[in-house]
Backbone as CSV, one residue per row, in Angstrom:
resi,resn,N_x,N_y,N_z,CA_x,CA_y,CA_z,C_x,C_y,C_z
1,MET,102.025,75.934,111.995,102.404,75.509,110.662,103.642,76.293,110.247
2,LYS,104.606,75.580,109.697,105.807,76.224,109.180,105.902,75.907,107.698
3,ILE,106.013,76.952,106.899,106.138,76.803,105.452,107.468,77.415,105.052
4,THR,108.274,76.640,104.359,109.539,77.187,103.866,109.481,77.285,102.348
5,ILE,110.151,78.308,101.839,110.216,78.517,100.398,111.688,78.622,100.014
6,ASP,112.134,77.712,99.176,113.487,77.759,98.646,113.426,78.360,97.252
7,VAL,114.428,79.157,96.927,114.474,79.796,95.620,115.667,79.241,94.856
8,LEU,115.384,78.698,93.689,116.438,78.219,92.802,116.589,79.223,91.673
9,GLU,117.806,79.668,91.456,118.061,80.651,90.416,118.706,79.963,89.225
10,ASN,118.161,80.184,88.051,118.710,79.635,86.824,119.939,80.454,86.450
11,GLU,121.106,79.813,86.381,122.343,80.552,86.093,122.337,81.164,84.701
12,ASN,121.626,80.564,83.761,121.568,81.094,82.403,120.621,82.270,82.276
13,ASN,119.624,82.321,83.148,118.624,83.382,83.085,118.283,83.802,84.510
14,LYS,118.908,84.870,84.984,118.744,85.319,86.372,117.317,85.761,86.686
15,ASP,116.531,86.076,85.657,115.141,86.495,85.878,114.202,85.307,86.032
16,ASN,114.690,84.114,85.763,113.853,82.915,85.817,114.117,82.188,87.138
17,LEU,113.302,82.469,88.129,113.461,81.849,89.447,112.447,80.733,89.607
18,GLU,112.839,79.701,90.323,111.933,78.600,90.624,111.759,78.553,92.134
19,TYR,110.520,78.474,92.601,110.218,78.464,94.020,109.767,77.076,94.440
20,LEU,110.408,76.532,95.456,110.040,75.230,95.988,109.375,75.442,97.341
21,ILE,108.109,75.074,97.461,107.329,75.296,98.675,107.239,73.981,99.437
22,SER,107.555,74.029,100.735,107.628,72.815,101.547,106.263,72.167,101.789
23,ASP,105.195,72.946,101.748,103.856,72.414,102.024,102.902,72.960,100.969
24,THR,102.335,72.090,100.163,101.429,72.549,99.108,99.978,72.157,99.388
25,SER,99.660,71.939,100.655,98.269,71.656,101.011,97.418,72.897,100.745
26,ASN,96.122,72.714,100.669,95.217,73.850,100.453,95.377,74.909,101.534
27,GLU,95.538,74.475,102.774,95.702,75.424,103.885,96.973,76.247,103.717
28,ALA,98.066,75.591,103.372,99.340,76.291,103.202,99.278,77.275,102.041
29,ILE,98.683,76.858,100.930,98.574,77.743,99.767,97.699,78.949,100.093
30,THR,96.631,78.743,100.851,95.763,79.851,101.258,96.542,80.850,102.116
31,ILE,97.326,80.350,103.062,98.135,81.225,103.915,99.131,82.011,103.075
32,LEU,99.793,81.322,102.157,100.759,81.998,101.283,100.088,83.066,100.424
33,MET,98.910,82.746,99.904,98.201,83.719,99.072,97.866,84.989,99.860
34,PHE,97.361,84.831,101.075,97.038,86.019,101.874,98.287,86.816,102.225
35,ALA,99.381,86.132,102.500,100.639,86.830,102.791,101.133,87.584,101.563
36,LEU,101.078,86.951,100.410,101.518,87.600,99.175,100.610,88.762,98.797
37,ILE,99.318,88.583,98.982,98.373,89.663,98.689,98.675,90.873,99.573
38,GLY,98.879,90.631,100.858,99.185,91.729,101.776,100.469,92.444,101.408
39,GLU,101.493,91.679,101.074,102.791,92.259,100.710,102.693,93.021,99.395
40,ALA,102.052,92.418,98.416,101.929,93.072,97.109,101.127,94.361,97.219
41,ARG,100.084,94.341,98.020,99.219,95.528,98.153,99.980,96.695,98.771
42,GLN,100.895,96.406,99.680,101.669,97.465,100.333,102.740,98.044,99.419
43,ARG,103.254,97.245,98.511,104.413,97.652,97.726,104.103,98.106,96.304
44,ALA,102.905,97.903,95.839,102.628,98.121,94.421,101.459,99.072,94.213
45,SER,101.425,99.612,93.019,100.240,100.366,92.629,99.104,99.360,92.443
46,TYR,97.905,99.856,92.331,96.745,98.963,92.187,96.868,98.102,90.925
47,GLU,97.337,98.699,89.829,97.487,97.958,88.578,98.527,96.850,88.719
48,GLN,99.662,97.160,89.348,100.701,96.149,89.565,100.185,95.043,90.481
49,PHE,99.430,95.431,91.481,98.851,94.472,92.416,97.942,93.482,91.678
50,LEU,97.049,93.994,90.846,96.141,93.119,90.094,96.916,92.201,89.151
51,GLU,97.946,92.722,88.509,98.755,91.902,87.606,99.455,90.776,88.371
52,THR,99.985,91.096,89.537,100.668,90.093,90.355,99.709,89.003,90.800
53,ILE,98.550,89.383,91.303,97.575,88.401,91.765,97.099,87.532,90.602
54,THR,96.895,88.137,89.449,96.469,87.375,88.264,97.526,86.349,87.886
55,ARG,98.791,86.745,87.924,99.884,85.817,87.603,99.947,84.673,88.604
56,ILE,99.868,85.003,89.892,99.938,83.968,90.940,98.777,83.012,90.779
57,TRP,97.589,83.533,90.591,96.392,82.686,90.464,96.513,81.766,89.251
58,GLY,97.001,82.304,88.137,97.182,81.499,86.933,98.205,80.394,87.149
59,TYR,99.279,80.709,87.872,100.324,79.717,88.131,99.794,78.591,89.008
60,ILE,99.043,78.926,90.040,98.493,77.908,90.931,97.492,77.039,90.185
61,ASN,96.638,77.647,89.374,95.637,76.885,88.643,96.239,75.983,87.575
62,GLU,97.412,76.331,87.034,98.084,75.472,86.061,98.546,74.175,86.696
63,ASP,98.941,74.243,87.961,99.456,73.076,88.663,98.368,72.128,89.126
64,ASN,97.128,72.602,89.233,96.037,71.762,89.750,95.193,71.194,88.669
C-alpha cells in the first residue's frame, strides 16, 4: 500500500495547512494513525502527545 500526503499551504495564513491524503480507506487511516502516534510519542512530552492524538481523533471523527 502506498499512501501519499500533499500539503497545501494557505498563503494568507502560514499556520493553516491542509493535508490531502491519497487513500482514505479505514486501513489507510489506521496505518497513518499508528505512524503519527509513533512519531508524536518520540518527539513530544506526554501532555503534547495526548493533545496531538486528541486533535487528530477529533478531526477524523468530524469527517465521518
